[in-house]
Each structure stands twice: as C-alpha cells, then as structure tokens.
SEPA-342085 format. One record per residue (C-alpha): x negated, y negated, z negated. Coordinates in steps of 0.25 Angstrom, whole numbers, padded with zeros to 4 digits, always signed. Each point is the difference from the previous one (the first is absolute). Layout:
<rs>
XYZ
...
</rs>
This chain:
<rs>
-0364-0325-0482
-0009+0010+0007
-0014-0006+0002
-0002+0006+0013
-0004-0011+0009
+0008+0007+0011
+0013-0004-0008
-0003-0014+0003
-0001+0001+0016
+0010-0009+0007
+0011+0009+0005
+0006-0001+0014
+0011+0007+0007
+0001+0002+0015
+0013+0003+0007
-0001+0003+0015
+0007+0011+0008
-0014+0000+0009
-0008+0012-0007
-0012-0005+0007
+0001-0015-0004
+0004+0006-0014
-0013+0007-0001
-0009-0010+0006
+0005-0011-0009
-0002+0009-0013
-0014+0003+0005
-0003-0015+0001
+0006-0004-0014
-0005+0011-0008
-0014-0003+0006
+0002-0015-0005
+0003+0007-0015
+0014+0000+0000
+0010+0011-0005
+0009+0002+0011
+0012+0008+0002
+0008+0002+0014
+0014+0003+0004
+0005+0004+0013
+0013-0007-0002
+0008-0011-0008
+0007+0011-0008
-0012+0007-0004
-0006-0013-0004
+0012-0002-0009
-0003+0014-0006
-0014-0003-0003
+0002-0014-0005
+0008+0008-0012
-0014+0005-0005
-0010-0008+0007
-0002-0014-0004
-0008-0007+0012
-0005-0015-0001
+0005-0002+0013
+0007+0007+0012
-0004+0000+0016
+0011+0005+0008
+0003+0001+0014
+0013-0008+0006
+0006+0009+0010
+0003+0014-0006
+0011+0010+0002
+0011-0001-0010
-0004-0011-0010
-0009-0010+0006
-0010-0008-0007
+0009-0012-0003
+0009+0009-0007
-0010+0006-0007
-0005-0014-0005
+0013-0004-0004
+0001+0014-0010
-0014-0004-0005
+0004-0014-0002
+0012+0004-0010
-0008+0010-0007
-0014-0007-0001
+0002-0015+0004
-0014-0003-0002
-0006+0011+0009
-0007-0006+0012
+0005+0007+0013
-0009-0001+0014
+0009+0003+0012
-0007+0006+0012
+0005+0001+0014
-0004+0002+0014
+0012-0008+0005
-0005-0012-0007
+0007-0013+0004
+0000-0015-0006
+0015+0002-0005
-0002+0013-0006
-0012-0006-0008
+0009-0012-0004
+0011+0008-0003
-0008+0010-0009
-0008-0011-0008
+0013-0008-0002
+0006+0013-0007
-0013+0000-0009
-0009+0010+0008
-0015-0004-0005
-0005+0002+0014
+0002+0006+0015
-0011+0007+0007
+0001+0004+0015
-0005+0013+0006
-0011+0002+0003
-0007-0008-0010
-0015+0000-0005
-0004+0007-0012
-0005-0013-0006
+0013-0008+0002
+0007+0013-0007
-0010-0001-0012
+0001-0015-0001
+0016+0000+0000
-0001+0011-0011
-0011-0008-0009
+0009-0013+0002
+0013+0008-0004
-0006+0006-0013
-0006-0013-0005
+0013-0008+0002
+0009+0011-0007
+0003-0007-0013
-0001+0013-0008
-0014+0003+0006
-0013-0004-0007
-0014+0006+0000
+0000+0015-0001
-0006+0001-0014
+0005+0007-0011
+0001-0013-0008
+0011-0003+0010
+0009+0011-0006
-0003-0004-0015
+0013-0008-0002
+0008+0012+0004
-0008+0011-0007
+0010+0004-0011
+0011+0002+0011
-0002+0015+0004
+0007+0001+0014
-0001+0006+0014
+0015-0002+0006
+0001-0009+0012
+0011-0007-0007
-0009-0004-0012
-0011-0005+0009
+0008-0009+0008
+0005-0005-0013
-0015-0002-0005
-0004-0006+0012
+0011-0011-0001
-0002-0001-0014
-0016-0002+0002
+0005-0012+0009
+0010-0007-0009
-0010+0001-0011
-0009-0010+0006
+0010-0011-0001
+0007-0006-0013
+0015+0003+0003
+0009+0006-0010
+0002+0014+0003
+0013+0010-0004
-0003+0015+0000
+0014+0007+0003
-0001+0015-0004
+0006+0010-0010
-0004+0003-0014
-0014+0008-0002
-0005-0003+0015
-0013-0008-0005
+0005-0015+0001
-0010-0005-0011
-0011+0008+0007
+0003-0006+0014
+0001-0014-0007
-0014+0002-0007
-0005+0004+0014
+0005-0013+0006
-0007-0008-0011
-0013+0008+0002
+0001-0004+0016
+0003-0015-0004
-0009-0011-0002
+0005+0000-0015
-0008+0014-0003
-0009-0006-0010
+0012-0006-0007
+0010+0008-0010
+0010+0009+0005
+0012+0001-0009
+0013+0008+0001
+0012-0001-0009
+0014+0009+0002
+0011-0011-0001
+0010+0011-0004
-0008+0005-0012
-0001-0014-0007
+0012-0004-0007
+0006-0014+0006
-0002-0009-0012
-0016+0005+0001
-0002+0000+0015
-0002-0016+0000
-0010+0001-0012
-0007+0011+0007
-0002-0007+0013
-0001-0014-0004
-0005+0001-0015
+0005-0008-0012
-0005-0010-0010
-0001+0002-0014
+0012+0000-0007
+0009+0000+0012
+0008+0012-0006
+0000+0009-0012
-0012+0007+0000
-0008-0009+0009
-0011-0001-0010
-0011-0006+0011
+0000-0004+0014
+0002+0011+0010
-0006-0001+0014
+0010+0005+0010
-0004+0009+0013
+0001-0011+0010
-0011-0008-0007
-0009+0013-0004
+0001+0004+0015
-0004-0013+0005
-0007+0000+0013
+0005+0016+0001
+0011+0008+0004
+0013+0003-0008
+0008+0012+0003
+0014-0001-0005
+0006+0014+0001
+0015+0003+0001
+0003-0015+0003
+0014+0004+0003
+0003+0002-0015
-0003-0013-0004
+0010-0008-0007
+0007-0010+0008
-0003-0011-0011
-0015+0001+0001
+0000+0001+0015
+0002-0015+0002
-0011-0003-0009
-0009+0010+0007
+0004-0008+0013
-0003-0013-0007
-0015+0005-0004
-0002+0006+0015
+0004-0013+0006
-0008-0010-0010
-0011+0010-0001
+0000-0003-0015
+0007+0006-0012
+0004-0006-0014
-0002+0010-0012
+0012+0002-0009
+0001-0011-0011
-0011-0008+0008
+0003-0015+0006
-0012+0003+0009
-0001+0006+0013
-0012+0008+0005
-0005+0001+0014
-0002+0014+0006
-0005+0006+0011
+0005+0014+0003
+0004+0010+0012
+0013+0007-0004
+0003+0013+0006
+0013+0006-0004
+0007+0013+0001
+0013+0007-0001
+0008+0013+0002
+0014-0008+0002
+0006-0007+0012
-0003-0015-0003
+0009-0005+0012
+0011+0010-0006
-0003-0008-0013
+0001-0013+0006
+0014+0003+0004
+0004+0005-0013
-0006-0013-0006
-0009+0008-0009
-0013-0006+0007
-0004-0014+0005
+0000-0001+0014
-0010-0012+0000
-0010+0009-0009
+0002+0011+0010
-0006-0009+0011
-0011-0004-0009
-0004+0013-0004
+0002+0007+0013
-0009-0007+0011
-0005+0013+0004
+0007+0013-0004
-0008+0014+0000
+0008+0012+0001
-0007+0012-0009
+0006+0014+0005
+0004+0011-0009
-0008+0012-0003
+0010+0008+0009
-0004-0009+0012
-0015+0003-0002
+0001+0015-0003
-0015+0001+0007
-0006-0007-0012
+0007+0010-0010
-0012+0009+0001
-0011-0010-0002
+0009-0007-0012
+0001+0014-0006
-0015+0003+0000
-0003-0014-0005
+0010+0002-0013
-0006+0013-0001
-0015-0004-0002
+0005-0011-0009
+0007+0009-0010
-0008+0013+0002
-0011-0005-0009
+0010+0001-0011
+0003+0014+0003
-0008+0012-0007
+0002+0008+0013
-0009-0004+0013
+0012-0003+0009
-0004+0001+0014
+0012-0004+0008
+0014+0005+0004
+0006+0012+0006
+0004-0002+0015
+0014+0003-0005
-0001-0010-0012
-0005-0010+0011
+0013+0003+0009
+0008-0004-0011
-0006-0013-0003
+0000-0004+0015
+0016+0003+0001
+0003-0005-0013
+0011-0012+0001
-0009-0008-0010
+0011-0010-0005
-0010-0005-0009
-0011-0002+0010
-0015+0001-0004
+0003-0003-0015
+0008+0013+0000
-0011+0008+0008
-0009-0005-0010
+0008+0005-0010
+0002+0014+0006
-0015+0001+0002
-0004-0002-0015
+0011+0009-0005
-0004+0011+0009
-0015-0001-0004
+0005-0001-0015
+0007+0013+0002
-0009+0007+0009
-0007+0013-0004
-0006+0004+0013
-0012-0008+0009
+0012-0003+0011
+0013-0007-0004
+0012+0009+0004
+0013-0003+0007
+0007+0004-0013
-0007-0011-0008
+0004-0010+0011
+0013+0005+0001
+0002-0002-0015
-0007-0013+0000
+0010-0005+0011
+0013+0004-0009
+0008+0000+0012
+0002+0008+0013
-0010-0004+0010
+0005-0005+0013
-0008+0007+0011
-0003-0007+0012
+0008+0005+0011
-0005+0008+0013
-0001-0007+0013
+0013+0007+0006
+0008-0004-0013
-0005-0014+0000
+0004-0001+0015
+0013+0006-0002
+0004-0010-0011
-0005-0011+0009
+0008+0004+0011
+0013+0003-0009
-0001-0015-0006
-0004-0006+0013
+0014+0006+0007
+0008-0003-0012
-0004-0014+0001
+0003-0001+0014
+0013+0006-0002
+0003-0010-0010
-0005-0012+0008
+0008+0004+0012
+0013+0006-0008
-0002+0014+0005
-0001-0005+0014
-0009+0012+0007
-0002-0008+0013
-0005-0013-0006
-0009+0008-0011
-0007+0008+0011
-0002-0012+0009
-0007-0007-0013
-0007+0012-0002
-0005+0001+0015
+0007+0015+0001
+0010+0005+0010
+0013+0004-0007
-0002+0014+0001
-0014+0001-0007
+0006-0010-0011
+0011+0010-0002
-0009+0011-0001
-0008-0008-0012
+0014-0004-0007
+0003+0016+0001
-0014+0004-0005
+0001-0009-0013
+0015+0003-0001
+0005-0015+0001
+0014-0002+0004
+0002-0012+0009
+0014-0001-0003
-0003-0001-0015
-0006-0014+0004
+0011-0005+0008
+0008-0012-0007
+0016+0002-0001
</rs>
C-alpha cells in the first residue's frame, strides 16, 4: 500500500445535473478533507464507479434519463454496502419514506445547510460496515491482495464485513484466482487473527489419509501409526481452517466432517475419546456444488453448513485493470534472481498481458512473468518472450465497434429465437419500430425466416 495519507481520505461521489450545485457541493466536501469526484448524470456516475471506489454516493433524485432511485438500484446490485444519500428539491414525506424503505441511507431536501450535509456524510461513513478509521493499519488485513479493480474492491468491502462474524464461508472461483490468499485475508480481518490459520487441499490428500490429517490419529490406529498425531482441527483450535477444493472431498468423509462441524468436536482415528474444537471454517471450490448435490456427489446438508455466506472471486479476465499491478509485483519478486537489471515491460508486451485470455488466472500470470524474466537478455521484457511464455495465441480485446456489433448480433438473435422469428413482436420488445428493426437485421445479416418454427 502507498503510505501517502491522501490515499486514506474518505471518498465521495456526487451526482447532479445542476453544474453549479455540483461545483458547490464539491467545494464544501473537499474543504472538509474528503476526496470528491463529480458526475453530471447517473450514466456518467456508473462509468466512474468502474474505477473510482467511493465510501458513499450523494445523488440528486430528479435527473434527466436515469433518476437517483434508478441509480441507487444499480449501485445496490454492485456495491450492496455502499451508503447512498438522495437529494431533491421536491422533497416530500412519501418520497423520503419510499426511498428509505428501499435502503437509501438518508434524504436531503434542497436547500440544505452545509452543516446538515457534513453531519449526514459523517454518519453515513461511520455506519458503513466496511469503513473504519483511515489508518494504514486498517488495510493490513488485505495487504497481500493486489488490486485496483472495482469488482475486487466491492468483494473486499463485503469480505471485511463478513470477516467480523464467525459464519462459515464458501469461496467459489476458478483455479488459480487466489482463494487461499482471500481466505487468509478474512482470517487477518477477523477476531481470530492471533490464532493459527491452516490450509489444506482436500483434492491433494488421499481419501484414507484425509481423516487422519483433519482429525488426527492415535498410536497404533493403523500400520505406520507409531505415535499420536494431532489433526488440523485440534492444531488450529481458536483459529481458521481453510478447506480448499471442498468439492473433491469423498462422499464417505463428508458425513464425518458434517458431524464434526455440528458437534464442534473431532475423534482421532483409533481413539475412543472426542476432542472439543473451536475453528472457523472457510471452504473453497471451483465446482458447482448445487449441481454436485443433484448428481449425488456432495451432501446437501454439508453444503448448507459450509455455505452460510458465499463469496464469488472473479477470474483474472474480469479484472484486467489489475494485470499491470500484478505483473509488476511478480517482476519485483523474481528479478532479484536475474543477472540482468530488468526494469519493466515493453508497451507491446504489456498489451499482450492485458489482452491474454488467462485460463490459468493469476497462477498462470505469475508463471509467465517468471519464465520471461528467466529468458530475458534485455532491461525490458519484450512481446516475444511474453508470447512464447503464453504458449498460445493471445486473444486480443475487441475494439469498441466490434464489441458493440457482437452484442447487437447476439441480442437480435436472442429476440428472434424468443419470438420464433416474429419481427413485429421482437421489435416491440426491443422498443424499436419495424423499419429500424429490419435495418438492424440486415446490417447483421440475420434472416427472421430462419428462426420461424415450421
């Protein structure tokens, strides 16, 4: 983390289509030592939120296009814990009641005094569960997670909130995304941080050894058990136990784990005595456990015991703005082993990194950087090294026009499928007249008759 104190200022996004009021509010809040960003419309605000991560939003209610409540609904979907304050010159009691019932933090009626604004802002920030004192220590729990993307910032705010409880958590993500890193961060943010954090990969332990690893075993319990062995539940007592790839746990052991979680005690293999344990369970999987329940490969009762709160860790392809940060981080870690003083990446090399598909996620990115450093003979890592390390054709990000054409083509095809080729009905759903709709179909070479049922 950067130690610059300005990084820890509380950040506020103001949204209003009145330029003079927008400027005035910005001056007032900046004078109160807040970091302020402004947006002249709700659509502009949604764009800003992709890169700016405010602690709260202040929005006008009545704006052209998307209004304040519609903006609030969008924010609530992406950032459920972010306080939103609504301003209006048309303030009425019914408006205020409706807004607060939907989850809006507060309702300010124009004109309002500067003191009223500042008090409302202070209360909103203090009551935000993901916000505490703006000190560097506040971010220590997440210091090992390198990110500046909006999707990760939202996840980390949610993570900090649930870390304070003792609920069991399930992290769902693709392989190589950093599930153990996130689990460790949750542990560091929790009240158990002074106790052990232990991780085990359930897919890497043979079935016959998994029970011994987790519950321990008594001397003589089986061939080779020359002495008592303390299991991970007992060794982690008071701390956090991370069960990675829980979806690969054998069915025969799932019932034993469920019993241990329900009774909060374990019985070592070959022992007649149970041992009380106090551990928080964080589990993770790349599998669809709900489908596994249908397929009878995962117990439904164990699923609900583990999945009190579920966190979705995005793949690297959904957080591409983090790739330059991660690449520089991995470069810094491995360059000490290189005889060449490598300073960074060429522009073309970085473009390749940003646009690569990354099926192996962060683990693959780290491998690519390490291999490139090992083979580099120049101060800058070039595109040839990156291309060779990727070992596959790099998937370039499409241009804006190509992406738009792809969306329109897919959207139109979906409409025609839904309406079985009925152009009038499809145009009505798309809120376009038939003439314009036909032009769109012709532009994308779509034939409505091909979608009509016989």
